[in-house]
N, C-alpha and C positions, 0 to 999 in steps of 0.2 A: 157688525161691529165685533169686536172681540170681548169676550166676556172676561171680565177679572178676576183673577184668582183670590178665593176666600182664605184670608192669613189668619192662621190660627190664633187665638188671643194669649197674650206673654203669659198670662196667670197659669193658663192649663199646661203650658210649656214648661214651666216652671215645676208644676206638681208633680208632673211626668219624670222629670228629673230627679225630683226628690225619691221618687216611687223607686227608680231605677237606682239610687245610690242605697235605698233603703233595703233593698232586694238583695244587692252585692252585699251587705254588710250583713244580712240575715244568714245568706249562702259562708259566709266567711266564719260565722260565728257558729253555725251548725258543724262544719268542718273541723274546726278547732276541739269543740265537744266532742265529736267523735273520735278525732284522734287523741284526744284526754282520756276518753274511755278504753281506747285500744292501749294505750299506755299504761293504764292501771289494770285492766285486765293481764297484762303480761304478768305484770309486780305479784299482782295475785295467785295468778296460774304457777311462777317461779315459788312461790311461800310454799303452794299445794305440794308441788312436787318435792320441793325439800323437806315439807314434814312426812311425807308419805316414805320418803327414802329413809330417814332418821328411823321411823316406827320398825319399816322391815329389817332394817340393820342395827336396830337399838342396842346400845352396849349392854352387857351381862349384868352391870353393877347396877343399871336404873331397870332391866326387867325384873332381874331378882334381886332387891335392894335388902340390904341387913337391917335398916330402917323402914317399917311398911310405912311409914309418912313419905317416903321419898317416891312411893308408887305415883305420887299426886303430878309429877311430872308429867308421864304416859298419859295420866287421864285427862289433863289439859290440852294436851296437844290433840287427842282424840275429841276434846268438847269443841277444840277449835277449828275441828276440821268441818262442819257442816256451815260456819261463818265464811269460811274460804269457798265453799261450793257455790253459796249464795253470792259473794261478791262479783264471781265468775261469770255465772249464768244470767243473774237478775239482770244487767244491760240489753239482752238480746230477747227477754220474754217479759213482753208488755202487760199480759195478764196475769204472769205469776202462777200459772200452773206447772210448766217445766221446773222453775226454781224450787218451788216447795216440793214435788216429787223428787227432785234432785237432792235437797237436802235432808229428806227423810230415808231414800234408798242408797243413797251412796255411802254413807256411813254403816249401814247393816253389811250391805256386798262387802264394803272393805274390811269390815269386822270379822266376817265370815272366811274370807281370805287370808287375813293377817293371823287370825287362830288357827287356822291349817298350818299356816307354812312356820308359825312359831312351833306347834307340835310336832313337826318334822325335825325341825334344826334340834328340839330338847332330844326327840328319839335318837337323832343320829349322834350327838352328843355322848349319850349316856350310853350307845351300843361301845362307843370308841373307848370312851373315857369313863366309864362307869363302875361303882364298885357297890357289892351288895351287902346290906346290914338289917340292922333289926331297929324299928323305931318302937316307940311306946306309947300308947293311947293315955293323954294327961287331962283333957279336957272334952266333952261331948255337951251339944244342947240342941235343942229341938229345932228345925229348918222351919220358917215361917211358913212355907207351904210345901207340899207332899207328903206329910207324915211321918218322914225320917229325921236321922240325927246327923250333925255334922258333927265330925271329929277334929280334935288337934292333936298332933303328937311331936315327941321328941326323939331327936338321935344324935349320935356322937361322930364327928370326923375330923381327922387330925387332932384328936385331944379337945376339940372344942363340942359345946353344946349347942345345938340348932334346934330352934323350934318353925314346925312347919305353918302352912296356912289352915284354915279350915277347910275339910274335904267332906263332900258328901259320902254316906255309906249306905249305898243302892242295895247290897242285896243281905249283908249279914250286921247284925247289931253287934256292935263292941260295946265293951266296958271298959270304963279307967282302969289302966294297967295291963290289957292286953298288949300283945305283941304282934307286930306286921314286919311283912319284907317292904325295906325302902331301897331304891337305887339313887346314891349321888354321885356328881360329878367330881372325880378325885380331884381335879383343877379349879374347880369351883364350887363347893360343897353346897351353895345356898339352891344350884340345880338339882332337884332331885324329882322321884316319883315315886308314890307309895303303892304298891300292889293292894288294892282293896278287894280283889276277886277271891 
């Protein structure tokens, strides 16, 4: 006698079909999330590149603002950088260690490179278009650390008066009224360098 094949219960077949459908929908959902993250990362990446390019080729009017409050634009962009790095790295870092390190060290490394680049550009501009003049110490205040003073100076260019930022006097103690040598850019007098040696 032939043995009759056991038929699977209809309930189990339906359950398996539902499981397959659920698995397919899960895979589709995961793919959509992954694709969304990729698009999001591209957007954050583009924003990061735009910010870096802007900072490296920042207009002189923003880098050397006539109104000191305008410097907040550059500071906001610098503060925004760790956030952009976080948004780019976070999706690939489950534990969050790489994200934390990236957010901390990226601005530091970028800051060093940026400061060297700015100093190089400034030195180059002043060598080509610099005019040497005298400036006068108009204010001095004790630095919060280091036991030395910061001095503020005044100079004249194109018949106009300009006030410098506070600079640290590392070797010589200057008094109010003392005269120092200053080089400014004839095309853009707000760009200057004080000889504090």
